[in-house]
PDB file of N, CA, C and O in Angstrom, chain B, residues numbered from 101:
ATOM      1  N   ASP B 101      93.751  95.086 131.154  1.00  0.00           N
ATOM      2  CA  ASP B 101      95.225  95.176 130.317  1.00  0.00           C
ATOM      3  C   ASP B 101      94.518  95.324 129.140  1.00  0.00           C
ATOM      4  O   ASP B 101      93.523  94.890 128.560  1.00  0.00           O
ATOM      5  N   MET B 102      95.691  96.336 128.984  1.00  0.00           N
ATOM      6  CA  MET B 102      95.150  96.863 127.195  1.00  0.00           C
ATOM      7  C   MET B 102      95.750  95.697 125.890  1.00  0.00           C
ATOM      8  O   MET B 102      95.530  95.777 124.681  1.00  0.00           O
ATOM      9  N   TRP B 103      96.365  94.896 126.455  1.00  0.00           N
ATOM     10  CA  TRP B 103      96.833  94.208 125.542  1.00  0.00           C
ATOM     11  C   TRP B 103      95.622  92.885 125.303  1.00  0.00           C
ATOM     12  O   TRP B 103      95.602  92.274 124.235  1.00  0.00           O
ATOM     13  N   THR B 104      94.931  92.651 126.107  1.00  0.00           N
ATOM     14  CA  THR B 104      93.824  91.398 125.867  1.00  0.00           C
ATOM     15  C   THR B 104      92.818  91.870 125.964  1.00  0.00           C
ATOM     16  O   THR B 104      91.882  91.070 125.985  1.00  0.00           O
ATOM     17  N   LYS B 105      92.516  93.175 126.057  1.00  0.00           N
ATOM     18  CA  LYS B 105      91.047  93.748 126.057  1.00  0.00           C
ATOM     19  C   LYS B 105      90.223  93.532 124.839  1.00  0.00           C
ATOM     20  O   LYS B 105      90.495  94.040 123.751  1.00  0.00           O
ATOM     21  N   VAL B 106      89.213  92.763 125.064  1.00  0.00           N
ATOM     22  CA  VAL B 106      88.033  92.864 123.404  1.00  0.00           C
ATOM     23  C   VAL B 106      87.223  94.192 123.733  1.00  0.00           C
ATOM     24  O   VAL B 106      86.726  94.765 124.703  1.00  0.00           O
ATOM     25  N   ILE B 107      87.364  94.334 122.483  1.00  0.00           N
ATOM     26  CA  ILE B 107      86.497  95.480 121.820  1.00  0.00           C
ATOM     27  C   ILE B 107      86.093  95.352 120.396  1.00  0.00           C
ATOM     28  O   ILE B 107      86.875  94.966 119.527  1.00  0.00           O
ATOM     29  N   ASP B 108      84.853  95.684 120.173  1.00  0.00           N
ATOM     30  CA  ASP B 108      83.988  95.888 118.778  1.00  0.00           C
ATOM     31  C   ASP B 108      84.460  96.505 117.780  1.00  0.00           C
ATOM     32  O   ASP B 108      84.331  97.598 118.332  1.00  0.00           O
ATOM     33  N   VAL B 109      84.874  96.760 116.840  1.00  0.00           N
ATOM     34  CA  VAL B 109      85.351  97.342 115.924  1.00  0.00           C
ATOM     35  C   VAL B 109      84.748  97.057 114.656  1.00  0.00           C
ATOM     36  O   VAL B 109      84.689  95.859 114.377  1.00  0.00           O
ATOM     37  N   GLU B 110      84.251  97.929 113.758  1.00  0.00           N
ATOM     38  CA  GLU B 110      82.956  98.290 112.708  1.00  0.00           C
ATOM     39  C   GLU B 110      84.337  98.028 111.465  1.00  0.00           C
ATOM     40  O   GLU B 110      85.170  98.934 111.506  1.00  0.00           O
ATOM     41  N   LEU B 111      84.605  96.982 110.484  1.00  0.00           N
ATOM     42  CA  LEU B 111      85.690  96.709 109.670  1.00  0.00           C
ATOM     43  C   LEU B 111      84.587  97.718 108.489  1.00  0.00           C
ATOM     44  O   LEU B 111      83.361  97.675 108.391  1.00  0.00           O
ATOM     45  N   PRO B 112      85.466  98.468 107.809  1.00  0.00           N
ATOM     46  CA  PRO B 112      85.167  98.780 106.390  1.00  0.00           C
ATOM     47  C   PRO B 112      84.589  97.562 105.258  1.00  0.00           C
ATOM     48  O   PRO B 112      84.642  96.394 105.641  1.00  0.00           O
ATOM     49  N   ALA B 113      84.112  97.821 104.047  1.00  0.00           N
ATOM     50  CA  ALA B 113      83.595  96.755 103.413  1.00  0.00           C
ATOM     51  C   ALA B 113      85.271  96.824 102.590  1.00  0.00           C
ATOM     52  O   ALA B 113      86.039  97.785 102.554  1.00  0.00           O
ATOM     53  N   GLY B 114      85.430  95.591 102.059  1.00  0.00           N
ATOM     54  CA  GLY B 114      86.356  95.017 100.956  1.00  0.00           C
ATOM     55  C   GLY B 114      86.317  95.529 100.020  1.00  0.00           C
ATOM     56  O   GLY B 114      85.240  95.821  99.501  1.00  0.00           O
ATOM     57  N   VAL B 115      87.655  95.860  99.398  1.00  0.00           N
ATOM     58  CA  VAL B 115      87.955  96.407  98.041  1.00  0.00           C
ATOM     59  C   VAL B 115      88.411  95.094  97.023  1.00  0.00           C
ATOM     60  O   VAL B 115      89.571  94.684  97.069  1.00  0.00           O
ATOM     61  N   THR B 116      87.762  94.696  96.433  1.00  0.00           N
ATOM     62  CA  THR B 116      88.339  93.896  95.224  1.00  0.00           C
ATOM     63  C   THR B 116      89.102  94.772  94.400  1.00  0.00           C
ATOM     64  O   THR B 116      88.712  95.872  94.009  1.00  0.00           O
ATOM     65  N   LEU B 117      90.416  94.146  94.103  1.00  0.00           N
ATOM     66  CA  LEU B 117      91.066  94.535  93.031  1.00  0.00           C
ATOM     67  C   LEU B 117      91.837  93.382  91.916  1.00  0.00           C
ATOM     68  O   LEU B 117      92.138  92.266  92.341  1.00  0.00           O
ATOM     69  N   GLU B 118      92.019  93.637  90.968  1.00  0.00           N
ATOM     70  CA  GLU B 118      92.902  92.612  89.824  1.00  0.00           C
ATOM     71  C   GLU B 118      94.126  92.606  90.720  1.00  0.00           C
ATOM     72  O   GLU B 118      94.602  93.454  91.475  1.00  0.00           O
ATOM     73  N   ARG B 119      94.515  91.251  90.357  1.00  0.00           N
ATOM     74  CA  ARG B 119      96.422  91.139  90.397  1.00  0.00           C
ATOM     75  C   ARG B 119      97.134  91.594  90.122  1.00  0.00           C
ATOM     76  O   ARG B 119      96.616  91.452  89.015  1.00  0.00           O
ATOM     77  N   SER B 120      98.172  92.230  89.898  1.00  0.00           N
ATOM     78  CA  SER B 120      99.317  92.958  89.495  1.00  0.00           C
ATOM     79  C   SER B 120      99.778  92.088  87.963  1.00  0.00           C
ATOM     80  O   SER B 120      99.645  90.874  87.807  1.00  0.00           O
ATOM     81  N   PRO B 121     100.079  92.609  87.407  1.00  0.00           N
ATOM     82  CA  PRO B 121     100.370  94.276  86.956  1.00  0.00           C
ATOM     83  C   PRO B 121      99.580  95.405  87.219  1.00  0.00           C
ATOM     84  O   PRO B 121      99.825  96.611  87.209  1.00  0.00           O
ATOM     85  N   GLY B 122      98.211  94.499  87.543  1.00  0.00           N
ATOM     86  CA  GLY B 122      96.945  96.155  87.576  1.00  0.00           C
ATOM     87  C   GLY B 122      97.081  96.463  85.838  1.00  0.00           C
ATOM     88  O   GLY B 122      97.820  96.912  84.962  1.00  0.00           O
ATOM     89  N   GLY B 123      95.480  95.716  86.171  1.00  0.00           N
ATOM     90  CA  GLY B 123      94.632  96.197  84.695  1.00  0.00           C
ATOM     91  C   GLY B 123      93.929  97.464  84.632  1.00  0.00           C
ATOM     92  O   GLY B 123      94.399  98.345  85.351  1.00  0.00           O
ATOM     93  N   PRO B 124      93.101  97.703  84.068  1.00  0.00           N
ATOM     94  CA  PRO B 124      92.283  98.985  83.876  1.00  0.00           C
ATOM     95  C   PRO B 124      91.426  99.767  84.938  1.00  0.00           C
ATOM     96  O   PRO B 124      91.174 100.956  85.131  1.00  0.00           O
ATOM     97  N   LYS B 125      91.125  98.710  85.475  1.00  0.00           N
ATOM     98  CA  LYS B 125      90.012  98.411  86.817  1.00  0.00           C
ATOM     99  C   LYS B 125      90.974  99.106  88.034  1.00  0.00           C
ATOM    100  O   LYS B 125      90.824 100.188  88.601  1.00  0.00           O
ATOM    101  N   SER B 126      92.146  97.939  88.238  1.00  0.00           N
ATOM    102  CA  SER B 126      92.701  98.492  89.389  1.00  0.00           C
ATOM    103  C   SER B 126      93.518  99.720  89.342  1.00  0.00           C
ATOM    104  O   SER B 126      93.578 100.394  90.370  1.00  0.00           O
ATOM    105  N   VAL B 127      94.185 100.121  88.237  1.00  0.00           N
ATOM    106  CA  VAL B 127      94.676 101.065  87.911  1.00  0.00           C
ATOM    107  C   VAL B 127      93.645 102.511  88.281  1.00  0.00           C
ATOM    108  O   VAL B 127      93.947 103.568  88.835  1.00  0.00           O
ATOM    109  N   ALA B 128      92.197 101.974  87.651  1.00  0.00           N
ATOM    110  CA  ALA B 128      91.037 103.132  87.978  1.00  0.00           C
ATOM    111  C   ALA B 128      91.123 103.165  89.466  1.00  0.00           C
ATOM    112  O   ALA B 128      91.277 104.329  89.835  1.00  0.00           O
ATOM    113  N   ALA B 129      91.080 102.321  90.456  1.00  0.00           N
ATOM    114  CA  ALA B 129      90.232 102.138  91.671  1.00  0.00           C
ATOM    115  C   ALA B 129      91.548 102.861  92.368  1.00  0.00           C
ATOM    116  O   ALA B 129      91.233 103.787  93.115  1.00  0.00           O
ATOM    117  N   ALA B 130      93.057 102.586  92.249  1.00  0.00           N
ATOM    118  CA  ALA B 130      94.279 103.016  92.970  1.00  0.00           C
ATOM    119  C   ALA B 130      94.210 104.783  92.666  1.00  0.00           C
ATOM    120  O   ALA B 130      94.698 105.632  93.412  1.00  0.00           O
ATOM    121  N   ALA B 131      93.511 105.035  91.445  1.00  0.00           N
ATOM    122  CA  ALA B 131      93.828 106.393  91.174  1.00  0.00           C
ATOM    123  C   ALA B 131      92.733 106.924  92.080  1.00  0.00           C
ATOM    124  O   ALA B 131      93.009 107.850  92.843  1.00  0.00           O
ATOM    125  N   GLU B 132      91.647 106.465  92.057  1.00  0.00           N
ATOM    126  CA  GLU B 132      90.658 106.852  92.917  1.00  0.00           C
ATOM    127  C   GLU B 132      90.959 107.239  94.307  1.00  0.00           C
ATOM    128  O   GLU B 132      90.802 108.358  94.795  1.00  0.00           O
ATOM    129  N   LEU B 133      91.425 106.151  94.903  1.00  0.00           N
ATOM    130  CA  LEU B 133      91.802 106.226  95.978  1.00  0.00           C
ATOM    131  C   LEU B 133      93.280 107.313  96.421  1.00  0.00           C
ATOM    132  O   LEU B 133      93.439 108.137  97.321  1.00  0.00           O
ATOM    133  N   LEU B 134      93.964 106.942  95.570  1.00  0.00           N
ATOM    134  CA  LEU B 134      95.230 108.172  95.812  1.00  0.00           C
ATOM    135  C   LEU B 134      94.734 109.411  95.662  1.00  0.00           C
ATOM    136  O   LEU B 134      95.390 110.378  96.050  1.00  0.00           O
ATOM    137  N   SER B 135      93.576 109.550  95.109  1.00  0.00           N
ATOM    138  CA  SER B 135      93.102 111.197  94.204  1.00  0.00           C
ATOM    139  C   SER B 135      92.366 111.772  95.583  1.00  0.00           C
ATOM    140  O   SER B 135      92.425 112.975  95.836  1.00  0.00           O
ATOM    141  N   GLY B 136      91.692 110.874  96.429  1.00  0.00           N
ATOM    142  CA  GLY B 136      90.688 110.670  97.273  1.00  0.00           C
ATOM    143  C   GLY B 136      91.766 111.003  99.097  1.00  0.00           C
ATOM    144  O   GLY B 136      91.614 111.784 100.035  1.00  0.00           O
ATOM    145  N   ALA B 137      92.402 110.308  98.887  1.00  0.00           N
ATOM    146  CA  ALA B 137      93.671 110.451  99.956  1.00  0.00           C
ATOM    147  C   ALA B 137      94.072 111.593 100.864  1.00  0.00           C
ATOM    148  O   ALA B 137      94.937 112.327 100.385  1.00  0.00           O
ATOM    149  N   LYS B 138      93.739 111.826 101.776  1.00  0.00           N
ATOM    150  CA  LYS B 138      93.854 113.371 102.753  1.00  0.00           C
ATOM    151  C   LYS B 138      95.714 113.755 102.691  1.00  0.00           C
ATOM    152  O   LYS B 138      96.251 114.842 102.481  1.00  0.00           O
ATOM    153  N   PHE B 139      96.410 112.263 102.989  1.00  0.00           N
ATOM    154  CA  PHE B 139      97.785 112.088 103.728  1.00  0.00           C
ATOM    155  C   PHE B 139      98.526 111.110 102.895  1.00  0.00           C
ATOM    156  O   PHE B 139      99.246 110.279 103.449  1.00  0.00           O
ATOM    157  N   PRO B 140      98.350 111.165 101.044  1.00  0.00           N
ATOM    158  CA  PRO B 140      99.108 109.937 100.919  1.00  0.00           C
ATOM    159  C   PRO B 140     100.559 109.551 100.728  1.00  0.00           C
ATOM    160  O   PRO B 140     101.264 110.531 100.485  1.00  0.00           O
ATOM    161  N   VAL B 141     101.132 108.518 100.765  1.00  0.00           N
ATOM    162  CA  VAL B 141     102.435 108.117 101.257  1.00  0.00           C
ATOM    163  C   VAL B 141     102.645 107.007 100.335  1.00  0.00           C
ATOM    164  O   VAL B 141     101.780 106.133 100.272  1.00  0.00           O
ATOM    165  N   ILE B 142     103.944 106.923  99.437  1.00  0.00           N
ATOM    166  CA  ILE B 142     104.088 106.261  98.504  1.00  0.00           C
ATOM    167  C   ILE B 142     105.093 105.163  99.532  1.00  0.00           C
ATOM    168  O   ILE B 142     105.698 105.375 100.583  1.00  0.00           O
ATOM    169  N   LEU B 143     104.960 104.129  98.815  1.00  0.00           N
ATOM    170  CA  LEU B 143     106.112 102.784  99.455  1.00  0.00           C
ATOM    171  C   LEU B 143     106.432 102.114  98.041  1.00  0.00           C
ATOM    172  O   LEU B 143     105.761 101.496  97.214  1.00  0.00           O
ATOM    173  N   ASN B 144     107.875 102.552  98.150  1.00  0.00           N
ATOM    174  CA  ASN B 144     108.430 101.836  96.728  1.00  0.00           C
ATOM    175  C   ASN B 144     109.451 100.665  97.207  1.00  0.00           C
ATOM    176  O   ASN B 144     110.254 100.694  98.140  1.00  0.00           O
ATOM    177  N   GLY B 145     109.163  99.608  96.263  1.00  0.00           N
ATOM    178  CA  GLY B 145     109.915  98.513  96.437  1.00  0.00           C
ATOM    179  C   GLY B 145     110.564  97.549  95.236  1.00  0.00           C
ATOM    180  O   GLY B 145     111.218  98.145  94.381  1.00  0.00           O
ATOM    181  N   ALA B 146     110.482  96.684  95.162  1.00  0.00           N
ATOM    182  CA  ALA B 146     110.673  95.597  94.439  1.00  0.00           C
ATOM    183  C   ALA B 146     109.934  96.215  93.043  1.00  0.00           C
ATOM    184  O   ALA B 146     110.569  96.702  92.108  1.00  0.00           O
ATOM    185  N   GLY B 147     108.925  96.132  93.082  1.00  0.00           N
ATOM    186  CA  GLY B 147     107.928  96.447  91.923  1.00  0.00           C
ATOM    187  C   GLY B 147     108.660  97.639  90.904  1.00  0.00           C
ATOM    188  O   GLY B 147     108.773  97.454  89.692  1.00  0.00           O
ATOM    189  N   VAL B 148     109.014  98.568  91.420  1.00  0.00           N
ATOM    190  CA  VAL B 148     109.219  99.711  91.067  1.00  0.00           C
ATOM    191  C   VAL B 148     111.129  99.774  90.028  1.00  0.00           C
ATOM    192  O   VAL B 148     111.665 100.375  89.097  1.00  0.00           O
ATOM    193  N   ILE B 149     111.368  98.916  90.848  1.00  0.00           N
ATOM    194  CA  ILE B 149     112.437  98.477  90.571  1.00  0.00           C
ATOM    195  C   ILE B 149     112.441  97.360  89.151  1.00  0.00           C
ATOM    196  O   ILE B 149     112.991  97.853  88.167  1.00  0.00           O
ATOM    197  N   LEU B 150     112.052  96.350  89.019  1.00  0.00           N
ATOM    198  CA  LEU B 150     111.739  95.453  88.269  1.00  0.00           C
ATOM    199  C   LEU B 150     111.145  96.211  87.270  1.00  0.00           C
ATOM    200  O   LEU B 150     111.643  96.118  86.149  1.00  0.00           O
ATOM    201  N   SER B 151     110.178  96.952  87.432  1.00  0.00           N
ATOM    202  CA  SER B 151     109.403  97.147  86.194  1.00  0.00           C
ATOM    203  C   SER B 151     110.092  98.634  85.562  1.00  0.00           C
ATOM    204  O   SER B 151     110.829  99.449  86.117  1.00  0.00           O
ATOM    205  N   GLU B 152     109.367  98.603  83.792  1.00  0.00           N
ATOM    206  CA  GLU B 152     110.579  99.526  83.103  1.00  0.00           C
ATOM    207  C   GLU B 152     109.636 100.623  83.382  1.00  0.00           C
ATOM    208  O   GLU B 152     108.419 100.757  83.514  1.00  0.00           O
ATOM    209  N   GLY B 153     110.963 101.535  83.426  1.00  0.00           N
ATOM    210  CA  GLY B 153     110.187 103.115  83.860  1.00  0.00           C
ATOM    211  C   GLY B 153     109.867 103.644  85.212  1.00  0.00           C
ATOM    212  O   GLY B 153     109.859 104.863  85.383  1.00  0.00           O
ATOM    213  N   GLY B 154     109.525 102.589  86.467  1.00  0.00           N
ATOM    214  CA  GLY B 154     108.840 102.291  87.386  1.00  0.00           C
ATOM    215  C   GLY B 154     109.239 103.605  88.684  1.00  0.00           C
ATOM    216  O   GLY B 154     108.513 104.105  89.543  1.00  0.00           O
ATOM    217  N   VAL B 155     110.688 103.844  88.346  1.00  0.00           N
ATOM    218  CA  VAL B 155     110.950 104.838  89.461  1.00  0.00           C
ATOM    219  C   VAL B 155     110.429 106.159  88.469  1.00  0.00           C
ATOM    220  O   VAL B 155     109.541 106.930  88.835  1.00  0.00           O
ATOM    221  N   GLU B 156     110.977 106.246  87.462  1.00  0.00           N
ATOM    222  CA  GLU B 156     110.369 107.752  87.165  1.00  0.00           C
ATOM    223  C   GLU B 156     108.685 107.800  86.835  1.00  0.00           C
ATOM    224  O   GLU B 156     108.092 108.836  86.538  1.00  0.00           O
ATOM    225  N   ALA B 157     108.233 106.840  86.919  1.00  0.00           N
ATOM    226  CA  ALA B 157     106.625 107.130  86.856  1.00  0.00           C
ATOM    227  C   ALA B 157     106.352 107.311  88.257  1.00  0.00           C
ATOM    228  O   ALA B 157     105.286 107.899  88.439  1.00  0.00           O
ATOM    229  N   SER B 158     107.156 106.902  89.618  1.00  0.00           N
ATOM    230  CA  SER B 158     106.958 106.755  90.682  1.00  0.00           C
ATOM    231  C   SER B 158     106.853 108.711  91.188  1.00  0.00           C
ATOM    232  O   SER B 158     105.980 109.396  91.721  1.00  0.00           O
ATOM    233  N   ARG B 159     108.101 108.957  90.715  1.00  0.00           N
ATOM    234  CA  ARG B 159     108.316 110.124  90.878  1.00  0.00           C
ATOM    235  C   ARG B 159     107.578 111.201  90.417  1.00  0.00           C
ATOM    236  O   ARG B 159     107.566 112.296  90.980  1.00  0.00           O
ATOM    237  N   GLN B 160     107.017 110.952  89.502  1.00  0.00           N
ATOM    238  CA  GLN B 160     106.112 111.519  88.528  1.00  0.00           C
ATOM    239  C   GLN B 160     104.806 111.776  89.458  1.00  0.00           C
ATOM    240  O   GLN B 160     104.288 112.811  89.877  1.00  0.00           O
ATOM    241  N   LEU B 161     104.407 110.027  89.644  1.00  0.00           N
ATOM    242  CA  LEU B 161     102.704 110.510  90.973  1.00  0.00           C
ATOM    243  C   LEU B 161     102.936 110.646  92.414  1.00  0.00           C
ATOM    244  O   LEU B 161     102.092 110.599  93.309  1.00  0.00           O
ATOM    245  N   ALA B 162     104.442 110.856  92.527  1.00  0.00           N
ATOM    246  CA  ALA B 162     105.025 111.904  94.056  1.00  0.00           C
ATOM    247  C   ALA B 162     104.462 112.994  93.611  1.00  0.00           C
ATOM    248  O   ALA B 162     103.355 113.231  94.094  1.00  0.00           O
ATOM    249  N   GLU B 163     104.988 113.945  92.626  1.00  0.00           N
ATOM    250  CA  GLU B 163     105.234 114.759  92.339  1.00  0.00           C
ATOM    251  C   GLU B 163     103.850 115.872  92.256  1.00  0.00           C
ATOM    252  O   GLU B 163     103.759 117.026  92.675  1.00  0.00           O
ATOM    253  N   LYS B 164     102.970 115.109  91.627  1.00  0.00           N
ATOM    254  CA  LYS B 164     101.355 115.200  91.251  1.00  0.00           C
ATOM    255  C   LYS B 164     100.658 115.051  92.294  1.00  0.00           C
ATOM    256  O   LYS B 164      99.687 115.778  92.504  1.00  0.00           O
ATOM    257  N   LEU B 165     101.078 113.953  93.240  1.00  0.00           N
ATOM    258  CA  LEU B 165     100.294 113.905  94.430  1.00  0.00           C
ATOM    259  C   LEU B 165     100.637 115.235  95.807  1.00  0.00           C
ATOM    260  O   LEU B 165      99.849 115.813  96.556  1.00  0.00           O
ATOM    261  N   SER B 166     102.120 115.331  95.672  1.00  0.00           N
ATOM    262  CA  SER B 166     102.237 116.033  96.726  1.00  0.00           C
ATOM    263  C   SER B 166     103.261 114.915  97.938  1.00  0.00           C
ATOM    264  O   SER B 166     103.879 115.160  98.974  1.00  0.00           O
ATOM    265  N   ALA B 167     103.028 113.739  97.188  1.00  0.00           N
ATOM    266  CA  ALA B 167     103.062 112.865  98.235  1.00  0.00           C
ATOM    267  C   ALA B 167     104.889 112.464  98.803  1.00  0.00           C
ATOM    268  O   ALA B 167     105.822 112.444  98.001  1.00  0.00           O
ATOM    269  N   PRO B 168     105.012 112.245  99.966  1.00  0.00           N
ATOM    270  CA  PRO B 168     106.267 111.461 100.395  1.00  0.00           C
ATOM    271  C   PRO B 168     106.628 109.960  99.842  1.00  0.00           C
ATOM    272  O   PRO B 168     105.879 108.983  99.871  1.00  0.00           O
ATOM    273  N   VAL B 169     107.909 110.023  99.352  1.00  0.00           N
ATOM    274  CA  VAL B 169     108.125 108.685  99.342  1.00  0.00           C
ATOM    275  C   VAL B 169     108.849 107.427 100.052  1.00  0.00           C
ATOM    276  O   VAL B 169     109.899 107.789 100.583  1.00  0.00           O
ATOM    277  N   CYS B 170     108.625 106.282 100.183  1.00  0.00           N
ATOM    278  CA  CYS B 170     109.257 106.106 101.255  1.00  0.00           C
ATOM    279  C   CYS B 170     109.582 104.698 100.327  1.00  0.00           C
ATOM    280  O   CYS B 170     108.774 104.167  99.565  1.00  0.00           O
ATOM    281  N   CYS B 171     111.044 104.220 100.612  1.00  0.00           N
ATOM    282  CA  CYS B 171     111.430 102.661 100.406  1.00  0.00           C
ATOM    283  C   CYS B 171     111.814 101.417 101.302  1.00  0.00           C
ATOM    284  O   CYS B 171     112.450 101.544 102.348  1.00  0.00           O
ATOM    285  N   ASN B 172     111.415 100.312 100.852  1.00  0.00           N
ATOM    286  CA  ASN B 172     111.801  99.448 101.725  1.00  0.00           C
ATOM    287  C   ASN B 172     113.319  99.242 101.526  1.00  0.00           C
ATOM    288  O   ASN B 172     113.982  99.654 100.575  1.00  0.00           O
ATOM    289  N   TYR B 173     113.887  98.313 102.918  1.00  0.00           N
ATOM    290  CA  TYR B 173     115.114  98.613 103.007  1.00  0.00           C
ATOM    291  C   TYR B 173     116.249  97.917 102.072  1.00  0.00           C
ATOM    292  O   TYR B 173     117.435  98.135 101.828  1.00  0.00           O
ATOM    293  N   GLN B 174     114.987  96.690 101.560  1.00  0.00           N
ATOM    294  CA  GLN B 174     116.252  95.985 100.482  1.00  0.00           C
ATOM    295  C   GLN B 174     115.953  97.203  99.064  1.00  0.00           C
ATOM    296  O   GLN B 174     116.345  96.699  98.011  1.00  0.00           O
ATOM    297  N   HIS B 175     115.593  98.072  98.945  1.00  0.00           N
ATOM    298  CA  HIS B 175     115.327  98.803  97.960  1.00  0.00           C
ATOM    299  C   HIS B 175     115.187 100.035  97.942  1.00  0.00           C
ATOM    300  O   HIS B 175     114.178 100.667  97.628  1.00  0.00           O
ATOM    301  N   ASN B 176     116.659 100.598  98.431  1.00  0.00           N
ATOM    302  CA  ASN B 176     116.554 102.179  98.951  1.00  0.00           C
ATOM    303  C   ASN B 176     116.644 102.775  97.643  1.00  0.00           C
ATOM    304  O   ASN B 176     116.482 103.993  97.568  1.00  0.00           O
ATOM    305  N   ASP B 177     116.953 101.894  96.260  1.00  0.00           N
ATOM    306  CA  ASP B 177     117.378 103.006  95.420  1.00  0.00           C
ATOM    307  C   ASP B 177     116.039 103.072  94.135  1.00  0.00           C
ATOM    308  O   ASP B 177     115.989 103.449  92.964  1.00  0.00           O
ATOM    309  N   ALA B 178     114.831 102.338  95.359  1.00  0.00           N
ATOM    310  CA  ALA B 178     113.546 102.916  94.363  1.00  0.00           C
ATOM    311  C   ALA B 178     112.650 104.044  94.050  1.00  0.00           C
ATOM    312  O   ALA B 178     111.565 104.084  93.471  1.00  0.00           O
ATOM    313  N   PHE B 179     113.495 105.079  94.661  1.00  0.00           N
ATOM    314  CA  PHE B 179     113.415 106.530  94.214  1.00  0.00           C
ATOM    315  C   PHE B 179     114.568 107.377  94.853  1.00  0.00           C
ATOM    316  O   PHE B 179     115.257 106.849  95.726  1.00  0.00           O
ATOM    317  N   PRO B 180     114.794 108.580  94.486  1.00  0.00           N
ATOM    318  CA  PRO B 180     116.299 109.247  94.585  1.00  0.00           C
ATOM    319  C   PRO B 180     116.188 110.165  95.426  1.00  0.00           C
ATOM    320  O   PRO B 180     115.597 111.244  95.488  1.00  0.00           O
ATOM    321  N   GLY B 181     117.369 109.099  96.570  1.00  0.00           N
ATOM    322  CA  GLY B 181     117.786 109.689  97.733  1.00  0.00           C
ATOM    323  C   GLY B 181     117.594 111.452  97.760  1.00  0.00           C
ATOM    324  O   GLY B 181     116.905 112.018  98.608  1.00  0.00           O
ATOM    325  N   ASN B 182     118.273 112.097  96.769  1.00  0.00           N
ATOM    326  CA  ASN B 182     117.979 113.662  97.035  1.00  0.00           C
ATOM    327  C   ASN B 182     116.823 114.558  96.516  1.00  0.00           C
ATOM    328  O   ASN B 182     116.939 115.779  96.416  1.00  0.00           O
ATOM    329  N   HIS B 183     115.703 113.871  96.194  1.00  0.00           N
ATOM    330  CA  HIS B 183     114.558 114.383  95.967  1.00  0.00           C
ATOM    331  C   HIS B 183     113.865 114.723  96.937  1.00  0.00           C
ATOM    332  O   HIS B 183     113.651 113.890  97.818  1.00  0.00           O
ATOM    333  N   PRO B 184     113.185 116.391  97.061  1.00  0.00           N
ATOM    334  CA  PRO B 184     112.611 116.671  98.283  1.00  0.00           C
ATOM    335  C   PRO B 184     111.309 115.616  98.879  1.00  0.00           C
ATOM    336  O   PRO B 184     110.799 115.798  99.984  1.00  0.00           O
ATOM    337  N   LEU B 185     110.934 114.617  98.032  1.00  0.00           N
ATOM    338  CA  LEU B 185     109.923 114.209  98.783  1.00  0.00           C
ATOM    339  C   LEU B 185     110.090 112.871  99.190  1.00  0.00           C
ATOM    340  O   LEU B 185     109.225 112.137  99.668  1.00  0.00           O
ATOM    341  N   TYR B 186     111.485 112.565  98.924  1.00  0.00           N
ATOM    342  CA  TYR B 186     111.875 111.241  99.528  1.00  0.00           C
ATOM    343  C   TYR B 186     112.084 111.412 101.259  1.00  0.00           C
ATOM    344  O   TYR B 186     112.651 112.280 101.922  1.00  0.00           O
ATOM    345  N   ALA B 187     111.306 110.086 101.664  1.00  0.00           N
ATOM    346  CA  ALA B 187     111.181 110.282 103.155  1.00  0.00           C
ATOM    347  C   ALA B 187     112.242 108.983 103.926  1.00  0.00           C
ATOM    348  O   ALA B 187     112.331 108.906 105.152  1.00  0.00           O
TER     349      ALA B 187
END
């Protein structure tokens, strides 16, 4: 039975990041992860709406990475719906 099959998996080492709003170490680590991602995807939500300039910053990041942007169901206004990278 696939739902109860026991398997061994190797888990990658965890990454310790600073808590929000994101200090310099967290931002640098996130930038490194994003720039090395093969297929980056951005998920926007309340943080983008509540932060000053969040939607614009998200748009600039998405365009720089050519990354599609998804919005959670409660904040579908967290990215322009008519933008080519809106998913």
